[in-house]
C-alpha positions in Angstrom: 127.3 -116.8 6.7 129.0 -113.6 5.4 131.7 -112.1 7.5 130.9 -108.9 9.3 132.4 -105.7 7.8 135.8 -104.9 9.3 136.5 -101.8 11.4 137.9 -99.0 9.2 135.7 -100.3 6.3 133.2 -97.8 4.8 130.8 -100.7 4.3 130.3 -100.8 8.1 129.5 -97.2 8.6 126.0 -96.2 9.9 126.8 -92.7 11.3 129.0 -89.9 9.8 130.1 -87.3 12.4 131.4 -84.0 11.0 133.2 -81.1 12.6 132.1 -77.7 11.1 134.9 -75.1 11.0 137.9 -76.3 8.9 135.9 -79.4 7.9 132.5 -78.6 6.5 133.3 -74.9 6.0 136.1 -73.8 3.7 138.7 -71.1 4.4 136.2 -68.4 3.5 133.8 -69.9 6.1 131.4 -71.1 3.4 129.5 -74.4 3.1 129.7 -74.9 -0.6 127.1 -76.4 -2.9 129.4 -79.3 -3.6 129.7 -80.1 0.2 125.9 -79.9 0.5 125.5 -82.3 -2.4 128.0 -84.8 -0.9 126.2 -84.8 2.5 122.8 -85.3 0.8 124.2 -88.3 -1.1 125.4 -89.8 2.2 122.1 -89.3 3.9 120.2 -90.7 0.8 122.3 -93.8 1.2 120.9 -94.4 4.7 123.9 -93.1 6.7 122.9 -90.8 9.5 124.8 -87.5 9.6 125.6 -85.7 12.9 127.3 -82.4 13.4 129.8 -82.1 16.4 131.3 -78.7 16.8 132.9 -76.3 19.2 130.5 -73.6 18.1 127.6 -72.3 20.2 124.2 -73.9 19.5 122.7 -70.8 17.8 125.8 -70.4 15.7 125.6 -73.9 14.2 121.8 -73.9 13.4 122.3 -72.2 10.0 124.9 -74.9 9.1 122.4 -77.7 10.0 119.7 -75.9 7.9 122.1 -75.5 4.9 122.8 -79.2 5.0 119.2 -80.3 5.8 120.5 -82.1 8.9 117.8 -82.6 11.5 119.7 -84.9 13.9 120.6 -83.4 17.4 123.5 -81.0 17.4 126.6 -81.7 19.5 127.8 -78.2 20.4 130.4 -76.6 22.6 132.7 -79.5 22.0 130.3 -81.9 23.5 129.1 -79.9 26.5 125.6 -79.2 25.1 123.4 -81.3 22.9 120.1 -80.0 21.6 117.3 -81.2 19.4 117.3 -79.0 16.3 113.6 -79.6 15.6 112.3 -78.1 18.9 115.5 -76.8 20.6 114.9 -79.2 23.5 118.0 -79.9 25.6 119.1 -83.5 25.5 122.3 -83.3 27.5 124.2 -80.6 29.4 127.6 -80.9 31.1 128.1 -79.9 34.8 131.2 -78.9 36.7 132.1 -80.5 40.0 131.5 -78.3 43.0 134.1 -75.5 43.2 136.0 -76.3 40.0 134.5 -73.6 37.9 134.8 -70.9 40.6 138.5 -71.8 41.2 139.2 -71.9 37.5 137.7 -68.5 37.0 139.9 -67.0 39.7 142.9 -68.4 38.1 141.9 -67.1 34.6 141.2 -63.6 35.9 144.3 -63.5 38.0 146.3 -64.2 34.9 144.8 -61.2 33.2 142.3 -62.9 30.9 138.6 -62.4 30.4 136.3 -65.5 30.9 133.4 -66.2 28.6 130.9 -68.6 30.0 128.1 -70.6 28.4 124.7 -71.6 29.8 121.7 -73.1 28.1 120.2 -69.7 27.3 119.1 -70.1 23.7 115.4 -69.5 24.6 116.4 -66.4 26.6 117.9 -64.9 23.5 121.6 -64.7 24.5 124.4 -67.2 24.1 127.1 -66.3 26.6 128.1 -64.4 29.7 131.0 -61.9 30.0 132.1 -59.4 32.6 132.0 -56.4 30.3 131.5 -55.2 26.8 133.8 -52.2 27.3 136.5 -53.7 25.1 134.1 -54.4 22.3 134.8 -51.2 20.5 134.5 -50.9 16.7 137.4 -52.6 15.0 140.6 -50.5 14.9 143.7 -52.0 13.3 145.9 -49.6 15.3 144.8 -51.4 18.5 146.0 -54.8 17.3 149.2 -56.4 18.7 150.8 -58.9 16.4 147.5 -59.3 14.5 145.7 -60.3 17.6 143.0 -58.5 19.7 142.0 -61.3 22.0 138.5 -61.6 23.4 137.7 -58.1 22.2 137.4 -59.5 18.7 134.9 -62.1 19.9 132.8 -59.5 21.7 132.9 -57.1 18.7 131.2 -59.8 16.5 128.8 -61.2 19.1 127.9 -58.3 21.4 124.1 -58.7 20.7 124.3 -62.3 22.1 126.1 -61.3 25.3 124.7 -61.1 28.9 126.9 -58.9 31.0 127.5 -60.1 34.6 130.1 -57.8 36.2 130.9 -60.2 39.0 131.0 -63.2 36.7 134.3 -64.5 38.1 133.1 -64.3 41.7 129.5 -65.5 41.2 129.0 -67.4 38.0 125.4 -68.0 36.9 123.9 -71.5 37.6 124.1 -74.0 34.8 127.4 -73.1 33.3 128.5 -76.1 31.1 131.6 -74.7 29.4 133.6 -71.6 28.7 136.8 -70.2 27.3 139.2 -67.3 27.3 141.5 -66.0 24.6 145.1 -64.8 24.2 148.3 -65.7 22.4 149.2 -69.3 21.7 151.8 -69.2 24.4 149.5 -67.6 27.0 146.7 -70.2 26.4 149.1 -73.1 26.5 150.5 -71.8 29.8 147.0 -71.2 31.2 146.0 -74.8 30.2 149.0 -76.2 32.1 148.1 -74.1 35.2 144.5 -75.3 35.1 145.5 -78.9 34.8 147.9 -78.5 37.8 145.2 -76.7 39.8 142.4 -79.1 39.1 143.9 -82.5 38.1 141.4 -84.8 36.5 138.6 -82.2 37.0 138.6 -80.4 33.6 138.5 -81.1 29.9 140.8 -78.6 28.3 142.2 -77.8 24.9 143.9 -74.8 23.2 142.6 -74.2 19.8 142.7 -71.4 17.2 139.3 -70.7 15.7 139.5 -69.9 11.9 137.1 -67.1 12.5 139.2 -65.2 15.1 142.8 -63.9 15.2 143.6 -65.2 18.7 143.8 -68.6 20.4 141.1 -70.0 22.7 141.6 -72.1 25.8 138.3 -74.0 26.0 137.2 -75.3 29.4 134.6 -78.0 30.2 134.0 -80.6 32.9 136.2 -83.6 32.9 135.3 -86.3 30.4 133.3 -83.9 28.1 134.4 -84.2 24.5 132.7 -84.3 21.1 133.1 -88.0 21.3 131.4 -88.3 24.6 128.5 -86.4 23.0 128.4 -88.6 20.0 128.4 -91.8 22.0 125.5 -90.5 24.1 123.4 -90.3 20.9 124.8 -93.3 19.0 124.1 -95.8 21.9 120.3 -95.2 22.0 120.3 -95.4 18.2 121.9 -98.8 18.4 125.1 -97.7 16.6 128.4 -99.2 17.7 131.5 -97.0 17.7 133.0 -99.3 15.1 130.1 -98.2 12.8 130.9 -94.5 13.1 133.0 -92.4 10.8 134.3 -89.2 12.3 135.9 -86.3 10.3 137.7 -83.3 11.7 140.8 -81.1 11.6 141.8 -79.9 15.0 142.7 -81.0 18.6 139.1 -81.0 19.8 138.3 -83.6 17.1 141.0 -86.1 18.3 138.8 -88.1 20.7 136.2 -88.9 18.1 138.8 -89.5 15.3 140.6 -92.0 17.6 137.4 -93.6 19.0 135.4 -94.0 15.7 135.7 -97.1 13.6 136.8 -94.9 10.8 138.6 -91.7 11.7 139.3 -89.2 8.8 141.4 -86.1 8.9 141.0 -83.2 6.5 144.1 -82.4 4.5 144.3 -79.1 6.4 144.3 -80.8 9.8 146.9 -80.3 12.5 149.8 -82.7 12.6 148.5 -84.6 15.6 145.1 -85.1 13.9 146.8 -86.3 10.7 148.8 -88.8 12.7 145.7 -90.1 14.5 143.5 -90.6 11.5 142.9 -93.8 9.5 142.5 -91.8 6.4 143.4 -88.3 5.2 141.3 -86.6 2.5 141.7 -83.4 0.6 141.6 -80.0 2.4 138.4 -78.1 3.1 139.1 -75.9 0.1 139.8 -78.9 -2.3 136.8 -81.1 -2.0 137.6 -83.1 1.2 134.0 -83.7 2.1 133.1 -84.9 -1.4 136.0 -87.3 -1.0 134.6 -88.6 2.3 131.3 -89.2 0.6 133.0 -91.2 -2.2 134.9 -93.2 0.4 131.7 -94.2 2.2 129.5 -94.8 -0.8 132.0 -96.4 -3.1 134.2 -98.4 -0.7 138.0 -98.4 -0.5 140.0 -99.1 -3.6 142.7 -100.5 -1.3 142.7 -102.5 2.0 142.0 -100.3 5.0 145.2 -98.8 6.4 146.4 -99.0 10.0 146.1 -95.8 12.1 148.9 -93.3 11.9 148.4 -90.7 9.2 148.1 -92.8 6.1 147.1 -90.6 3.2 144.1 -91.8 1.2 
């Protein structure tokens, strides 16, 4: 009887999970033809492909279409999962009673503007904010240290906003995640304060989106991660975590890179992601996804490495 494929072996992989920004998209925010071809080859080989992203659902739909991926989309870093074929909601996170309201008070008291997500795709908007007053046309003279905070986000997404002036006092029902923006130091400080105020009640990470100048402190209910979203789909598909390959570049990818049988970091990944990965491939500008495809389809040329940032 043949031995079962070992964990960290491409031969064992049944599901490839991919982050979007900094992984599938390059530094110009493009999904290249070469990346599309690599994903198509993986799918043609019988490996399912799943997108797991911090983006809003509507925002990742063009990526799924570009890649011809019709599996459910794990969005908002795991807080919302929807079926791309009919936009049906498969899973949505929920905050424990009082946690969201208390977190919003803290955010506003610190001088930051909250952005909240509800499952509003069918309603034609993507997020709630208190005001669009700061979303004036871009003016470099208003920038401080190259950063404009949440105003930059509102500038680009005003058509998808629902203004709720008392958002912090009476958030709409069904909020599953949110964020605020500021400098790196401000967001790390806010994250520490939220952890202290609501220990064990929140899933938090501070991340810099490649599409905005400032940093985000993303907020979701405890236990919600991209990996929790992936597992909620993989289980019913009969796919064990050891048969999953997860690829990413930033801190919200860490749970899935650590949990998957084969965790791969892009060459442009943060230091902690590089250290957590089983393999490191080229950057998002240098064919990293094509390298992932070759790894899965051709097998390793060397024995699988131990975790800890080994460069492949």
